[in-house]
N, C-alpha and C positions, 0 to 999 in steps of 0.2 A: 233329200234331193238337192243337187247342186245347181244353182242358178246365178248367184251373185258373181258379177264380172262378165255375165253373158252379154251378147250384143243387144243394144237398145234399138228398137225399131222406130220409135217416135210416132207410131200409128195410133196414138191415144187422143181422144177428144174428152177433155176433163170438164164436166159440168157441175162438179161438186161445189156447193156453196153458192150456186147461182140462182137459187129459188126454184119454184115449180114443184115443191115437194108436197107430201100428203099433210093434211091437217092433223093436229094432235088427236090421238085415239085411232089412227088408221090401223088396219089389220095387217100384221106381218105374217111370215111363213108359218111360224108356230101356231098362231091363232087359226089359220086356215086348216092346218092339220088337225087340230083339236076339233074343229067343226066337221071333219071327215070328208072334205071335198077337194083336198089338194091332190089333183091328178094331173097337174100340168107342170111339174118341176122340170126345168131345162127345155129350151127350144120352143117354147110356146109362142104362137102369134098373139100379141096382146089384144087384138080385136076379139079373140074368142073367149077371153077370160076376165076382162075388166068388169063385166056385169056381175060375175060371181063375187069378185072382191067388193064391188059396190054394195051388194046385198048384205055383206057382213060389216058394213060401216066404213070401208076405206074410202073416205071422201078426199078427192084430189083437187088442189087448186089448179088454175090455168097456168101452164108453164109458158112464160113469155119468151124464153130463149130457145133457139133451135140449134145453136152452135156453141161449143165450149172452147176452152183453151187447148190448142193443138200441141203435139210434141210429147216429150217424156216427163211425167210428173216428178216432182222433187221428193215426195214422200216414199217410204219403203213399200207401202202397199201398192201404190200406183206404179212404182218402178218394177215390182214383181210382175204385174200384169203386162207391162210393156215388154219386158225381157222374154216372158213366156210366149206372148203373142208373136214377137219377132222370130223366135225359134220355131214355132208352129208354122209360120209363113215360110220359113226356109225349108222345112220338110216338105210342105205341099208344093212349093215351087219346083222341087225335084220330082215329086210323085205325080203331079197333074199338069199336063201341058196347057198353057194359057192361064194358069192360076193367077188371080189378082187378089191381093190382100183385102180383107174387110177393115173397117174402122171400128175400134172398140171405144164405146162411150161409157165413162164412169159418171154415175149420177147418184143422187140421194133422194129416196122416197118416190119421186115421180118426175117424168120428163116427157116431152113430146117426141114422137117417132113417126115415121111414114106409115106405120101400121096402126096408129092410134095412140092414145095416152098410155105410156109405159109406167108401171109402178112396181115398187120393190116386192109387193105381195105376190107378184107373178114368179119370182125367182129370176135368175139369169135367162135371157132370151135373145134370139136372133130375129131381126126383121128383114125378110128377103126384099121388101120394097125399097129399102135404102141401103141394104147390104152392110148393116152395122150390128155389132154385138153389144148388148146393153147389160151392164153390171152395176148393181148396188153392192158395194163391198161389205155391207152389213150382212149379206147372205152368208158369209163365212161363219159368223156366229150362229145364225139360224141353222146352218148345216150341221153344226155340232149338236144343237138341240134336238135335231132329228135322229141323232145317233151316228152321224157321219164323223169323219176324221177331221182334225184341225191341222193336219200335216200339210206341208207345202204341195206335195203331189196331189193330194185330194183337191186342193184349190185349182191346181193346174189342170186336173182332169175336167173340172167344170168348164174352164176356159176352152180347153181343147174340144170338148163336146160341142160347144157353141160354134167354134170354127168348123167343126164337122158339118154343121147345118149349112154353113156358107159353101163348103165344098159340094154339098148336095144341090144347092141352087145352081152352082156352076156346071155340074154334070147333068142337070135336068131331072134329077131324082125327085126334087121337091114338086115340080110341076106334074110329074107322072103320078105321084101319090095324090095330089089334089084332084086330078082327073079321075083316078080310080075311086076315090071317096065320093065324088059326085055321082058315079055310076053304081055305087054300092047298093046292095039290096036291103041292108039294114045298118043301123048304127054300129052294131057289133062287128059286122063285116068291114065297115069303114075303119073301125078302130084297129083292125089287124094291120092295115097299111101304116097307120100312125105308129104302132109298135115297131114295125120293121124299120121305119125311118129313124126312130129314136135309137134303136139298138145298133143301127149302122153308124150313127154318130158316136155311140160308145166305142164301137170297134175302131173308128177313125181316131178317137182319142188314144187308143192303145197303139195304133200305127205310129202316131206322133211320138209317143213315149219311147218306143223301140228305136226310133231314128234320131232322137234329140241329140245324143252325144255325137252321132256320126256327122251331122251337119254343122255342129258347133265346135268341133275339135275338142270335145269334152268339157267345154265351158258350161254347158247345160247337160245334165245327165240324170237318168232315172235308174234306180236299182230295183232288184226284186223285192226288197224290203219296202221301198216306196210304193211299189205296185200293190202290196197288201193293204196299205192305207187307202189307196184308190178303190180297191175291192170292198173294203169296209164301207166306204161311202156309197158305192154302187148298190150294195145290199140295203143300205138305209133308205134309199130313195126308189126302190122298186115299188111298183103299184100295189103289190100285196102288202108290203111293209107299211106303206102310207095308209092304206085302207084299214089295216089292223090297228095302227096307232090312232086313227081317228075314231075307233070304236065301232066301226061299221062292219058289214059283211064283206068278206073278200069275194069280189065279183070279177072273175077273169074276162067276161065279155065286155066289161067297162074299161079294161086296161088300155092305156094310151101310150105308155112308155116301156112296158115290159115288167116282168117279175124281177125280184132281187136276183134269183138264180140266172135269169137270162141276161141281165145287165152285167153281172160279174163275168159270165161266160164270154160275152162278146168283147168286153174290155180286155180280158185276158187273151182272147184269140188275136186281136189286133196287135197286142204287145208281143206275143210270141212270134208272129209271122213278120210284122213290120211291112206287110204288103196290103194295100187297100183292096186288091182283087180277092182277098179272103173274106171280105166284109159283105158278101151278098146275103143280106138278111131277108131278101125278097123271094128267095127260092121257095117254090111250093105254094106261093100265094095265088 
């Protein structure tokens, strides 16, 4: 994947090294998977999962800061997030009328959000209440431990998925899903809407990848080979793959993000079409 030299957006809030992290011995992504309860990778509202992490011993201190250093980080890892985020914003500015960029917060272990205490054990997530994407960059290592790819596009796919949740907030899809879940007859019925929301975010990530070079003049570009690294990652984080890795029974009624096959399918669909109108994962619900 080509990204170095791409436009810098400066839409980063860097809280790394500012405190508010987890105490020693906190549970990371790998530990949660081993325990067999990691069903919330990507896009989770932290209010719904911090109790689970707490039960496994992820004790967080009180984060005193609510704002970090704005702008473009000086390190390569932070610069990568900024360039990718800027490119994603450029794509969605063209694709969605009235699009407004989210802020991306880089943090370590734990931080305060408008959705509650965020922690790295949740994986990357988007908080609709403050319209911010939260990333602990240690997740790249955890992603590889899950069987995902360490390639740049695999990381960019994670970022683009979270920006997809921001798009869903702007289009009203997030609110519609919440209302549908409140009226659902059962948890399994409500989970179907969660799966549709997550698969649409995967499709939106593919839409971005298709258009990355078009909006950047080729400064940021994704190849078919890069896509395969993203597909490998999508397969690794399907609900069935995570449940199997955790040693438990594969339970489709408990899926919240979709199977490996579904996640690969929708990422590829968005990539092939480049059109968000092809991302209607809610058809038939």
